[in-house]
C-alpha positions as CSV (number, residue, x, y, z in Angstrom):
1,M,-91.9,116.2,183.5
2,Q,-89.9,113.5,181.9
3,N,-86.3,113.8,182.2
4,L,-84.4,114.5,178.8
5,D,-81.5,111.8,177.9
6,V,-79.6,114.3,175.6
7,S,-77.3,111.4,174.3
8,K,-80.5,109.4,173.3
9,T,-82.0,112.6,171.8
10,V,-78.9,113.4,169.7
11,Y,-78.7,109.6,168.6
12,N,-82.3,109.7,167.4
13,W,-82.1,113.3,165.9
14,S,-79.5,112.2,163.6
15,S,-81.9,110.1,161.4
16,L,-84.2,113.2,161.0
17,A,-81.6,115.9,160.9
18,D,-81.6,115.9,157.0
19,T,-85.1,116.2,156.5
20,V,-86.4,118.4,159.3
21,F,-84.5,121.7,159.6
22,V,-84.9,125.4,159.6
23,T,-84.6,126.4,155.9
24,H,-82.3,129.1,154.7
25,T,-82.4,128.7,150.9
26,E,-85.1,128.0,148.1
27,A,-83.7,124.5,147.7
28,E,-84.1,123.5,151.3
29,Y,-87.7,125.3,151.1
30,Q,-88.7,123.1,148.2
31,K,-87.2,120.1,150.1
32,L,-89.4,120.6,153.0
33,I,-92.4,121.3,150.5
34,T,-91.9,118.0,149.1
35,L,-91.8,116.3,152.5
36,L,-94.8,118.0,153.7
37,D,-96.6,116.7,150.4
38,R,-95.6,113.3,151.4
39,L,-96.5,113.6,154.9
40,I,-100.0,114.9,154.1
41,D,-100.6,112.1,151.7
42,E,-99.6,109.7,154.6
43,V,-101.2,111.5,157.5
44,G,-104.4,113.2,155.8
45,E,-106.5,114.7,158.6
46,N,-105.9,112.1,161.0
47,E,-104.7,114.0,164.0
48,S,-104.0,110.8,166.0
49,H,-101.5,109.4,163.3
50,A,-98.1,108.8,164.5
51,L,-96.7,111.4,161.8
52,A,-99.4,114.2,162.7
53,S,-97.2,116.1,165.0
54,R,-94.1,115.8,162.6
55,T,-96.5,116.9,159.6
56,E,-97.4,120.3,162.0
57,I,-93.8,120.9,162.8
58,V,-92.9,120.8,159.0
59,H,-95.6,123.0,158.2
60,V,-94.3,125.5,160.7
61,L,-90.9,125.3,159.3
62,I,-92.3,126.2,155.9
63,E,-94.4,129.1,157.3
64,K,-91.4,130.6,159.0
65,Y,-89.3,130.5,155.7
66,E,-92.5,131.9,153.8
67,D,-93.0,134.7,156.3
68,E,-89.4,135.7,156.1
69,H,-88.7,135.2,152.0
70,V,-92.1,135.0,150.1
71,P,-93.8,138.5,149.5
72,E,-97.6,138.3,150.2
73,L,-99.8,138.2,147.4
74,G,-102.4,140.8,146.7
75,V,-100.9,143.2,149.1
76,E,-100.7,146.8,147.8
């Protein structure tokens, strides 16, 4: 297992912090939807693309928000 250099992680994360985050508002949710659309346009179905993992992370963050805030369609 690789040792985590926290100072490097903090430094590198700062460039992503405004684009990858846990959503709490509709505006943040829409921002992640836009980001996901752009990532999908770039990555497509190429699982070996450098951004494929980031695309999956953004998708998971969107699903989390939807599970908590968007009612399911067709549920009676």
